[in-house]
C-alpha positions as CSV (number, residue, x, y, z in Angstrom):
1,M,-41.8,-25.7,-25.7
2,T,-42.8,-24.8,-29.3
3,M,-44.7,-21.8,-30.0
4,T,-46.8,-21.0,-33.1
5,R,-45.7,-17.6,-34.8
6,G,-48.0,-15.8,-37.1
7,R,-50.2,-16.6,-40.0
8,S,-50.7,-15.2,-43.3
9,V,-53.0,-12.1,-43.0
10,S,-55.2,-13.9,-45.9
11,K,-55.9,-16.6,-43.7
12,L,-56.6,-14.3,-40.7
13,S,-59.0,-12.5,-43.2
14,N,-60.7,-15.7,-44.0
15,C,-61.3,-17.2,-40.4
16,A,-62.1,-13.7,-39.3
17,L,-64.8,-13.8,-42.0
18,L,-66.2,-16.9,-40.8
19,A,-66.0,-15.9,-37.3
20,F,-67.5,-12.4,-38.0
21,L,-70.6,-14.4,-39.7
22,S,-71.2,-16.6,-37.1
23,G,-70.5,-13.8,-34.7
24,L,-73.5,-11.9,-35.9
25,L,-75.6,-14.9,-35.1
26,G,-74.5,-15.1,-31.7
27,C,-74.8,-11.3,-30.7
28,A,-77.7,-9.1,-29.4
29,K,-80.0,-7.8,-32.1
30,H,-79.0,-4.1,-33.0
31,S,-80.1,-1.6,-35.4
32,E,-78.4,-1.3,-38.7
33,T,-75.3,1.0,-38.7
34,S,-76.6,4.5,-39.7
35,S,-74.3,7.0,-41.4
36,D,-75.1,9.4,-38.3
37,S,-71.8,9.2,-36.4
38,S,-73.9,9.8,-33.4
39,K,-75.1,6.2,-33.6
40,V,-72.4,3.9,-32.0
41,R,-72.6,0.3,-31.1
42,V,-70.5,-0.7,-28.0
43,G,-69.7,-4.3,-27.6
44,Y,-69.5,-6.3,-24.2
45,I,-69.3,-10.0,-23.3
46,G,-70.5,-9.5,-19.4
47,L,-67.5,-9.2,-17.4
48,T,-66.8,-7.7,-14.3
49,C,-64.1,-5.5,-15.3
50,E,-66.6,-4.1,-18.1
51,A,-68.3,-2.0,-15.2
52,P,-67.3,1.3,-16.9
53,I,-69.4,0.2,-20.0
54,F,-72.4,-0.6,-18.1
55,T,-71.9,2.6,-16.2
56,A,-71.4,5.0,-18.9
57,V,-74.9,3.6,-20.4
58,E,-76.7,4.0,-17.1
59,K,-75.1,7.3,-15.7
60,G,-75.7,8.8,-19.2
61,F,-72.0,9.6,-19.7
62,F,-72.6,8.5,-23.6
63,K,-75.6,10.7,-23.8
64,E,-73.7,13.6,-22.2
65,E,-71.3,13.4,-25.2
66,G,-74.1,13.5,-27.7
67,L,-74.4,9.6,-28.8
68,D,-77.0,7.3,-29.1
69,V,-75.7,4.3,-28.0
70,S,-76.8,0.6,-28.5
71,L,-75.3,-2.6,-26.8
72,V,-74.2,-5.6,-28.6
73,K,-73.6,-8.6,-26.2
74,C,-71.2,-11.1,-27.8
75,E,-69.2,-14.4,-27.2
76,W,-65.4,-14.8,-26.4
77,A,-64.6,-17.2,-29.3
78,N,-65.2,-14.3,-32.1
79,Y,-65.2,-11.0,-29.9
80,K,-61.8,-9.6,-31.6
81,D,-63.2,-10.4,-35.3
82,V,-66.8,-8.9,-34.7
83,L,-64.8,-5.8,-33.6
84,A,-62.4,-5.8,-36.3
85,L,-65.2,-6.3,-39.0
86,G,-67.6,-4.1,-37.8
87,G,-70.2,-6.2,-36.0
88,F,-69.8,-3.4,-33.3
89,D,-67.5,0.0,-32.8
90,V,-66.2,0.6,-29.7
91,T,-65.5,-1.4,-26.5
92,H,-62.5,-1.6,-23.9
93,H,-60.6,-5.0,-23.6
94,L,-56.9,-6.2,-22.8
95,V,-54.2,-4.7,-24.4
96,M,-52.1,-7.8,-24.7
97,Y,-55.1,-9.7,-26.0
98,F,-54.9,-7.8,-29.2
99,L,-51.3,-7.1,-30.1
100,K,-50.9,-10.1,-32.0
101,P,-53.7,-9.9,-33.9
102,I,-52.7,-6.3,-35.1
103,E,-49.7,-7.3,-36.0
104,Q,-51.3,-9.9,-38.2
105,G,-53.6,-7.2,-39.7
106,L,-56.6,-6.7,-37.7
107,D,-57.9,-3.5,-37.9
108,V,-58.5,-2.1,-34.7
109,K,-56.9,1.1,-32.8
110,F,-56.4,1.7,-28.9
111,T,-57.6,5.0,-27.6
112,G,-57.2,5.4,-23.9
113,G,-56.4,3.5,-20.8
114,I,-59.1,2.0,-18.9
115,H,-57.7,0.4,-15.6
116,R,-54.1,-1.1,-14.4
117,G,-52.7,-4.4,-14.5
118,C,-54.0,-7.4,-12.2
119,L,-51.7,-10.2,-13.4
120,R,-48.9,-12.1,-11.2
121,V,-46.2,-14.4,-11.1
122,Q,-46.2,-16.2,-7.7
123,A,-44.0,-18.8,-6.1
124,A,-44.8,-21.1,-3.5
125,A,-44.6,-19.5,0.1
126,K,-42.2,-22.5,1.4
127,S,-40.0,-22.4,-1.7
128,N,-36.7,-20.6,-2.2
129,I,-37.5,-18.9,-5.1
130,R,-37.4,-15.2,-4.4
131,T,-36.5,-13.4,-7.7
132,I,-37.5,-13.7,-11.3
133,Q,-33.9,-15.4,-11.9
134,D,-34.8,-17.9,-9.6
135,L,-37.5,-19.3,-12.1
136,R,-34.9,-20.3,-14.5
137,G,-35.5,-24.1,-15.3
138,K,-38.3,-24.6,-12.9
139,R,-42.0,-25.5,-13.7
140,I,-44.5,-22.6,-13.8
141,G,-48.4,-23.5,-13.7
142,V,-50.8,-21.5,-16.0
143,P,-54.6,-21.4,-16.5
144,G,-53.9,-21.9,-20.2
145,M,-51.2,-21.4,-23.3
146,G,-51.8,-18.2,-24.7
147,T,-53.6,-16.5,-21.6
148,P,-52.9,-12.9,-20.5
149,P,-51.0,-14.6,-17.4
150,F,-49.0,-16.8,-19.6
151,I,-48.0,-14.0,-22.0
152,F,-47.1,-11.8,-18.9
153,A,-44.9,-14.2,-17.7
154,N,-43.4,-14.9,-20.8
155,R,-42.8,-11.1,-21.1
156,V,-41.1,-11.1,-17.6
157,L,-38.8,-14.1,-18.1
158,G,-37.7,-12.9,-21.6
159,A,-36.8,-9.1,-20.4
160,N,-34.7,-10.9,-17.6
161,G,-32.8,-13.1,-20.1
162,I,-34.5,-16.4,-19.6
163,D,-35.8,-17.9,-22.9
164,P,-39.6,-19.0,-22.0
165,G,-40.1,-21.7,-24.6
166,K,-36.3,-23.7,-23.6
167,E,-35.8,-23.0,-20.0
168,I,-39.3,-23.0,-18.3
169,T,-41.7,-26.0,-18.3
170,W,-45.2,-25.2,-18.7
171,L,-48.0,-26.8,-17.1
172,V,-52.0,-26.3,-17.6
173,F,-54.2,-26.3,-14.8
174,P,-57.8,-25.0,-14.1
175,A,-57.6,-21.6,-12.6
176,G,-59.0,-22.5,-9.4
177,E,-56.3,-25.5,-8.7
178,L,-53.3,-23.6,-9.4
179,G,-53.0,-23.1,-5.4
180,L,-53.6,-27.0,-5.0
181,A,-50.7,-27.4,-7.8
182,L,-48.3,-25.6,-5.8
183,D,-49.3,-27.4,-2.6
184,K,-48.9,-30.9,-4.2
185,G,-45.7,-29.9,-5.6
186,E,-46.6,-30.5,-8.9
187,V,-45.6,-26.7,-10.0
188,D,-43.0,-24.3,-8.5
189,A,-44.4,-21.3,-9.3
190,V,-47.9,-19.8,-11.2
191,A,-48.8,-17.2,-13.4
192,N,-52.7,-15.9,-12.8
193,S,-55.1,-12.9,-12.6
194,E,-57.5,-11.3,-10.3
195,P,-58.9,-12.4,-8.1
196,I,-56.9,-15.6,-8.0
197,G,-53.5,-13.9,-7.0
198,S,-55.1,-12.0,-3.9
199,L,-56.9,-15.8,-2.9
200,L,-53.3,-17.2,-2.7
201,L,-51.9,-14.5,-0.7
202,A,-54.6,-14.2,1.9
203,D,-54.2,-18.1,2.1
204,G,-50.4,-17.5,2.7
205,K,-49.5,-19.9,0.0
206,V,-47.3,-17.6,-2.2
207,R,-45.3,-14.8,-2.5
208,N,-45.1,-12.6,-5.5
209,I,-42.0,-12.7,-7.8
210,A,-43.7,-10.2,-10.1
211,D,-46.9,-8.2,-9.7
212,Q,-48.4,-6.2,-12.6
213,A,-49.9,-3.8,-10.1
214,K,-46.7,-3.0,-8.1
215,D,-43.7,-3.5,-10.0
216,M,-41.8,-1.4,-12.3
217,P,-41.9,-1.3,-15.4
218,Y,-45.4,-2.6,-15.0
219,R,-47.1,-1.0,-12.4
220,D,-48.5,1.6,-14.1
221,E,-49.0,-0.3,-17.4
222,Y,-52.8,-0.4,-18.4
223,C,-54.0,-4.0,-18.7
224,C,-57.4,-2.7,-20.3
225,A,-58.0,-0.1,-22.9
226,V,-60.8,1.4,-25.1
227,L,-60.6,-0.1,-28.6
228,V,-62.2,1.2,-31.8
229,N,-62.9,-0.4,-35.2
230,G,-60.6,1.2,-37.5
231,K,-63.0,2.0,-40.5
232,F,-65.4,3.5,-38.1
233,Y,-62.7,5.6,-36.8
234,Q,-61.7,6.7,-40.0
235,K,-65.3,7.7,-40.9
236,N,-66.4,9.1,-37.2
237,P,-63.5,10.2,-35.7
238,K,-65.7,12.5,-33.6
239,A,-68.0,9.7,-32.3
240,C,-64.7,7.6,-31.6
241,A,-63.3,10.4,-29.7
242,A,-66.7,10.9,-27.4
243,A,-67.1,7.4,-26.9
244,T,-63.9,7.4,-25.5
245,R,-64.5,10.4,-23.4
246,A,-67.7,8.6,-21.6
247,L,-65.5,5.4,-21.0
248,L,-62.7,7.4,-19.5
249,K,-65.2,9.4,-17.4
250,A,-67.2,6.3,-16.2
251,A,-63.7,4.4,-15.2
252,K,-63.2,7.5,-12.9
253,W,-66.8,7.2,-11.7
254,V,-66.2,3.5,-10.8
255,E,-62.7,4.1,-9.1
256,A,-65.0,6.4,-6.8
257,N,-67.9,4.2,-6.7
258,P,-66.8,0.6,-7.0
259,A,-70.2,-0.7,-4.9
260,A,-72.5,1.8,-6.7
261,A,-70.9,0.4,-10.1
262,A,-71.0,-3.5,-8.6
263,K,-74.9,-3.1,-8.0
264,I,-75.4,-1.3,-11.4
265,S,-73.8,-4.2,-12.9
266,V,-75.9,-7.0,-11.2
267,E,-79.0,-5.1,-10.9
268,K,-79.3,-4.6,-14.6
269,K,-78.3,-7.9,-15.3
270,Y,-75.0,-7.3,-17.4
271,L,-73.3,-9.9,-15.7
272,A,-74.2,-12.9,-13.5
273,S,-72.9,-12.3,-9.9
274,T,-74.0,-11.0,-6.8
275,I,-73.6,-7.3,-5.3
276,E,-71.4,-8.3,-2.7
277,Q,-69.0,-10.5,-5.0
278,N,-68.9,-8.1,-7.4
279,T,-67.9,-5.4,-5.1
280,A,-64.9,-7.2,-3.8
281,A,-63.7,-7.9,-7.6
282,I,-64.0,-4.4,-8.6
283,S,-62.7,-2.6,-5.6
284,N,-59.4,-4.9,-6.5
285,L,-58.8,-3.3,-9.6
286,R,-57.7,0.3,-10.1
287,Y,-59.8,2.4,-12.6
288,V,-57.5,5.2,-12.9
289,P,-58.1,6.4,-16.7
290,S,-55.2,7.6,-18.6
291,V,-54.4,8.1,-22.7
292,S,-50.5,8.2,-22.1
293,G,-50.6,5.1,-19.8
294,A,-52.4,3.2,-22.3
295,E,-49.9,4.4,-24.8
296,L,-47.0,3.1,-22.7
297,A,-48.6,0.0,-22.3
298,V,-48.9,-0.5,-25.9
299,K,-45.2,0.2,-26.6
300,L,-44.2,-1.6,-23.5
301,A,-46.2,-4.9,-23.9
302,S,-45.2,-4.8,-28.0
303,A,-41.3,-4.7,-27.0
304,E,-41.8,-7.3,-24.4
305,M,-43.8,-9.7,-26.1
306,K,-41.4,-9.6,-29.2
307,K,-38.4,-10.2,-26.7
308,A,-40.4,-13.4,-25.6
309,G,-40.9,-14.7,-29.0
310,M,-44.7,-13.9,-28.7
311,L,-44.6,-11.4,-32.0
312,N,-42.6,-12.2,-35.0
313,P,-38.7,-11.3,-34.9
314,T,-39.1,-9.2,-37.8
315,T,-41.8,-7.0,-36.2
316,D,-40.9,-3.5,-35.9
317,V,-42.6,-2.9,-32.6
318,D,-42.3,1.1,-32.7
319,A,-44.0,0.9,-35.6
320,L,-46.6,-1.6,-34.4
321,A,-47.3,0.7,-31.4
322,R,-47.9,3.7,-33.4
323,H,-50.1,2.0,-35.5
324,A,-52.0,0.5,-32.9
325,F,-53.0,3.7,-30.7
326,V,-54.5,6.8,-32.0
327,H,-54.6,10.3,-30.9
328,M,-58.0,11.9,-30.9
329,D,-59.1,15.7,-30.4
330,G,-60.4,16.2,-26.9
331,V,-59.1,13.3,-25.4
332,S,-55.8,13.8,-23.2
333,D,-54.5,13.6,-20.0
334,E,-55.0,16.8,-19.0
335,W,-58.8,16.3,-19.8
336,V,-59.1,13.4,-17.9
337,N,-57.1,14.9,-14.7
338,S,-59.8,17.8,-15.1
339,L,-62.9,15.4,-14.9
340,Q,-64.8,15.6,-11.5
341,V,-67.2,12.5,-10.7
342,E,-69.9,12.4,-8.0
343,K,-69.0,10.3,-4.9
344,V,-72.0,8.3,-4.2
345,A,-73.1,7.8,-0.9
346,G,-72.8,4.3,0.3
347,G,-71.2,3.8,-3.3
348,Q,-67.7,2.8,-1.9
349,A,-66.5,-0.8,-1.1
350,P,-66.3,-1.5,3.1
351,R,-63.1,-1.5,4.5
352,N,-60.7,-4.6,4.7
353,V,-62.8,-6.6,2.5
354,D,-62.0,-10.2,2.7
355,I,-62.2,-11.3,-0.9
356,R,-62.2,-15.2,0.1
357,K,-65.6,-14.6,1.4
358,Y,-67.2,-13.7,-1.9
359,V,-65.0,-15.8,-4.6
360,K,-65.8,-19.2,-5.4
361,L,-62.2,-21.4,-5.8
362,Q,-64.1,-23.2,-8.7
363,F,-63.3,-20.7,-11.7
364,N,-64.2,-21.5,-15.5
365,A,-64.7,-19.6,-18.8
366,A,-67.6,-18.4,-17.6
367,D,-67.0,-16.9,-14.6
368,P,-67.5,-13.1,-14.7
369,F,-64.4,-12.4,-12.3
370,C,-61.6,-13.6,-14.6
371,S,-62.7,-15.2,-17.6
372,G,-60.8,-12.2,-19.3
373,C,-57.6,-13.3,-18.4
374,L,-58.2,-17.2,-18.6
375,L,-58.8,-17.5,-22.2
376,P,-55.8,-18.0,-24.5
377,V,-55.0,-15.2,-27.3
378,V,-55.4,-16.9,-30.6
379,R,-52.4,-16.7,-32.9
């Protein structure tokens, strides 16, 4: 496999400008940026994992921080560029999705971790593949080249001395057909995201070979973190800190009240789903906010993406991580750990939720469950 590595910052800027201009047409209308740092625009797409954004609005966590927040709804195609060029100021999103663009000059910063990873590499249950080393020379099915499952698999392989570009055959299948590809013997293993991995496990089709949620060094890694526009941060560090606190508090609230968070997301029409379906999806993630965890995720992902050939060979990953993550006043693990959130009566997920009851097997890029992990990282 041949991977395209890097493009000049000037080309990226030109493409970003075009994406930004088109993005403004596709985004929800919002008021013009004010010099008042209390006014913050928060971007979202309409995904299950964005529950803390919706919760922070509806539970008043942004207002508690003295912020006047407006939401900006955007599309995947230009999401990164619209953030970088000021179409909105703050959001939370996938760490691995932004590292390559940051390497290329995208001006955004990570500020805190929202939830832990949901990516897996799985082998057919009936196969003799039991370790990462057993994947050498095998066929791995992915929902797309450059998607987060693909990146995670590349990281795992590269960290274990396997060249993912030369020693692995990558095959692309629609996300909902990865299990079928295993059944038919078209692939030896698959890389996927939630809830697909849990579905395949529940059906007894696979065994986990690498689990971002359980295996070291990934189990404490945050796949999703708060992001701020770099220029907005330089001008409004207090507002960025306040927005980060609101989102981290909301993440903690979602962890304590997944069913209530699912209800907010659906009833307020932030996404297209049912409350039961959204509850099953949210309860399968771990919303345990952390500042140091997000910083560690940026460092670990940068190092392993470089080892796997997904960052430029000349990139100083320590410098990249320091550039990509910022510490802000009043945003610390001590503060996060001191947070107390209510536990809403009836707001928790039922015990022993069988995700198979609620999840359709026909996934596509518009599905609110996993579209964040099914679209490629543009390089």
